[in-house]
C-alpha positions in Angstrom: -0.1 0.0 0.0 1.4 3.3 -1.1 2.0 5.8 1.8 1.0 9.5 1.2 3.6 12.0 2.5 2.3 14.3 5.1 2.9 17.3 2.8 0.9 15.8 0.0 -1.8 14.8 2.5 -2.1 18.4 3.8 -2.2 19.7 0.2 -4.9 17.3 -0.8 -6.9 18.1 2.4 -6.6 21.8 1.7 -7.7 21.4 -1.9 -10.7 19.3 -0.7 -11.8 21.8 1.9 -11.3 24.9 -0.6 -13.2 22.8 -3.2 -16.1 22.1 -0.8 -16.1 25.7 0.4 -16.3 26.9 -3.1 -19.3 24.6 -3.8 -21.2 25.7 -0.7 -20.3 29.4 -1.3 -21.8 29.0 -4.9 -24.9 27.2 -3.7 -25.5 30.0 -0.9 -25.2 32.8 -3.5 -27.4 30.9 -5.9 -30.0 30.8 -3.2 -29.4 34.3 -1.8 -32.4 35.8 -0.1 -31.0 39.3 0.8 -33.7 41.1 -1.4 -36.5 38.6 -0.4 -38.2 40.8 2.2 -40.9 39.0 4.1 -43.7 40.0 6.8 -43.7 37.9 9.8 -47.1 38.2 11.6 -46.9 37.5 15.3 -49.5 37.7 18.1 -48.5 38.9 21.6 -50.8 37.8 24.4 -50.9 40.5 27.1 -52.5 40.0 30.4 -55.3 42.3 31.4 -55.1 44.1 28.0 -57.7 46.8 27.8 -60.4 46.6 24.9 -59.1 49.7 23.2 -55.6 48.0 22.8 -57.0 44.7 21.5 -55.6 44.3 18.0 -53.2 47.2 18.2 -50.5 46.6 15.7 -46.7 47.4 15.7 -44.4 47.1 12.6 -40.8 46.4 13.6 -37.8 47.1 11.4 -34.3 46.4 12.5 -30.6 46.2 11.5 -30.9 48.2 8.2 -27.0 48.6 8.0 -27.5 51.2 5.2 -24.6 51.7 2.8 -22.0 49.2 2.0 -23.7 45.9 1.4 -27.3 47.3 1.9 -28.5 49.2 -1.1 -31.1 52.0 -0.9 -33.6 50.1 -2.8 -33.8 47.5 -0.1 -34.5 50.3 2.6 -37.2 51.9 0.3 -38.9 48.5 -0.2 -39.0 47.8 3.5 -40.4 51.3 4.1 -43.1 50.8 1.4 -44.0 47.3 2.8 -44.3 48.4 6.4 -46.6 51.2 5.3 -48.7 48.8 3.3 -49.4 47.1 6.6 -51.3 50.3 8.0 -49.7 49.8 11.4 -50.8 51.6 14.5 -47.1 52.1 15.5 -43.7 51.6 13.8 -40.5 51.0 15.7 -36.9 50.8 14.7 -34.5 48.7 16.9 -31.1 49.8 15.9 -28.1 49.4 13.6 -29.0 51.9 10.9 -25.4 51.9 9.6 -22.4 49.7 9.3 -19.0 51.3 9.1 -19.8 54.6 7.4 -21.7 56.7 9.8 -22.3 59.3 7.2 -24.7 56.9 5.4 -27.3 57.8 8.1 -27.9 61.0 6.1 -28.8 59.1 3.1 -31.0 56.7 5.0 -32.9 59.3 7.1 -34.8 60.7 4.2 -36.1 57.3 3.3 -37.2 56.8 6.9 -39.2 59.9 6.9 -41.7 58.0 4.5 -42.6 55.7 7.3 -46.2 56.2 8.5 -48.3 55.0 11.4 -51.3 56.3 13.3 -49.5 56.7 16.7 -46.1 57.6 15.3 -42.5 56.2 14.4 -40.0 55.6 17.1 -36.4 54.4 17.2 -33.7 53.0 19.4 -29.9 52.7 19.2 -27.7 49.6 18.3 -24.2 48.9 18.8 -23.1 50.2 15.4 -24.2 53.7 16.3 -22.0 53.6 19.2 -19.2 52.1 17.4 -19.1 54.7 14.6 -20.5 58.2 16.0 -23.6 58.2 17.9 -23.7 62.0 17.9 -23.8 62.0 14.1 -26.8 59.5 14.2 -28.6 61.5 16.8 -28.2 64.6 14.6 -29.7 62.8 11.8 -32.7 61.7 13.7 -33.2 65.2 15.1 -33.1 66.6 11.6 -36.1 64.5 10.4 -37.8 65.0 13.8 -38.1 61.2 14.5 -38.0 60.4 18.2 -34.8 58.3 19.2 -35.6 56.9 22.6 -32.4 56.7 24.7 -33.2 55.6 28.3 -36.5 57.3 27.9 -40.1 56.6 27.1 -43.4 58.1 25.9 -47.0 57.4 26.9 -49.2 56.6 23.8 -52.9 57.2 24.3 -55.1 54.8 22.3 -58.8 55.8 22.8 -59.3 56.1 26.5 -56.4 53.8 27.3 -52.6 54.1 27.3 -49.4 51.9 26.4 -45.9 52.9 27.3 -43.0 52.7 24.8 -39.6 52.9 26.0 -36.1 52.5 24.3 -32.7 51.8 26.0 -29.2 52.9 25.1 -27.4 49.9 23.4 -26.6 47.0 25.6 -23.3 46.1 24.3 -21.3 49.4 24.2 -23.9 52.0 25.7 -25.1 52.7 29.1 -28.7 51.3 29.2 -30.8 52.4 32.2 -34.0 50.6 32.5 -35.3 52.6 35.6 -34.7 55.9 33.7 -36.5 54.7 30.8 -39.6 53.5 32.9 -39.7 56.3 35.3 -42.7 57.9 33.7 -44.6 54.7 32.8 -48.1 54.8 34.2 -49.1 51.9 36.4 -50.9 48.9 35.1 -50.4 49.7 31.3 -48.5 47.6 28.8 -44.9 48.5 28.5 -43.1 47.9 25.1 -39.3 48.0 25.4 -37.0 48.7 22.4 -33.6 47.1 23.3 -31.2 46.1 20.6 -29.6 43.0 22.0 -31.9 40.0 22.7 -30.0 38.0 25.1 -30.1 41.0 27.7 -33.9 39.9 28.0 -32.6 37.6 30.8 -31.7 40.9 32.8 -34.7 42.9 31.6 -37.1 40.2 32.7 -36.1 40.6 36.3 -38.2 43.8 36.2 -41.9 43.1 36.2 -42.8 46.2 34.3 -41.9 45.3 30.6 -44.6 43.2 28.8 -42.5 42.9 25.5 -39.0 43.5 24.5 -38.3 44.1 20.8 -34.8 43.3 19.7 -32.7 42.8 16.5 -28.9 42.4 16.4 -28.7 38.8 15.4 -29.7 39.0 11.8 -30.9 35.5 12.6 -27.3 34.4 11.8 -28.1 35.4 8.0 -27.3 31.8 7.1 -29.3 28.9 8.8 -28.9 25.2 8.1 -31.5 22.5 8.9 -30.9 21.0 12.4 -27.9 23.0 13.3 -29.4 26.5 12.8 -26.9 29.5 12.5 -23.3 28.4 12.7 -22.4 32.1 13.3 -24.1 34.6 15.5 -23.0 37.9 17.1 -22.3 38.4 20.9 -25.5 38.9 22.9 -27.7 37.0 20.4 -26.4 33.4 21.1 -29.5 32.4 23.2 -32.5 34.2 21.6 -31.4 34.6 18.0 -34.6 34.7 16.0 -38.5 34.8 16.7 -40.6 34.9 19.7 -39.6 33.8 23.2 -41.1 33.7 26.7 -38.5 35.0 29.2 -39.8 34.7 32.6 -43.1 36.8 32.5 -42.0 39.0 29.5 -42.2 38.3 25.8 -39.2 38.8 23.6 -39.3 39.1 19.9 -35.9 39.0 17.8 -36.3 40.6 14.4 -34.0 39.0 11.7 -33.2 42.5 10.3 -33.3 44.0 6.8 -29.6 44.4 6.0 -26.5 42.3 6.1 -22.9 42.7 7.2 -19.6 40.9 6.3 -21.0 38.9 3.5 -24.0 39.9 1.3 -25.8 36.5 1.8 -29.0 35.2 3.4 -29.9 31.6 3.3 -32.9 30.2 4.9 -33.0 33.4 6.8 -34.8 36.2 4.7 -34.9 39.8 5.9 -38.0 40.6 7.7 -40.6 43.2 8.8 -42.3 42.0 11.9 -46.1 42.9 12.4 -47.0 42.4 16.0 -50.5 42.4 17.2 -51.5 42.8 20.9 -54.2 40.4 22.0 -55.7 39.6 25.3 -54.0 36.7 27.1 -56.4 33.7 27.5 -55.1 32.9 31.1 
């Protein structure tokens, strides 16, 4: 039996791996879903929900990462799709840019077309902190879109209220839940915008939030059967996609609109979430 030299074996192994990677890469690009925006409808059961809030809808957009790999047409398509849902409220859960913070000034005019009965509100993500949060704050101020940073607002719906709060980024910012909720009326649903989903374990220790809306994970961008996403960012390893119950609080993790690092999505299309508040049955 002929023996293979170690050098030849390593060369053969490298070529095999490289060939397999090339085939896998070609397959992923051939089935790329980056432009296939979908709507994910989700019902959120809320205890003691008042009749005026039954059926209240929230459209969530996240992780646009405008510029670079995410082109303007995707952002415009996302805005148009969100508006087609006629939501009561629109929320944005962070990461508007990637590396170039100046891209926010091209994205902001697109976001001004978002429309909802009770307004459009935003929160920060880690990429705003990593680039220049002051520039992002300026852009949102120029388009007069509220960016909630450790603060909240009471939204009156008929004769009832709900409270919407946003935290500073949980990875690189200074989130302060008590500051964000200090003005929350008692016995009203509290919706919290907080970019990193795994921090729900910490948030849920407080009994006030009914629902945390997060993004950050992109769902991994590439998901395989059985194993799921092989790569996920920090603080989205546990709750990386979809709806979760964390203690007495609901958490929804949006897969995002844009991409980073590689312009590929597989089995993980970009999404706009349409959340509907309903009365819990128990």
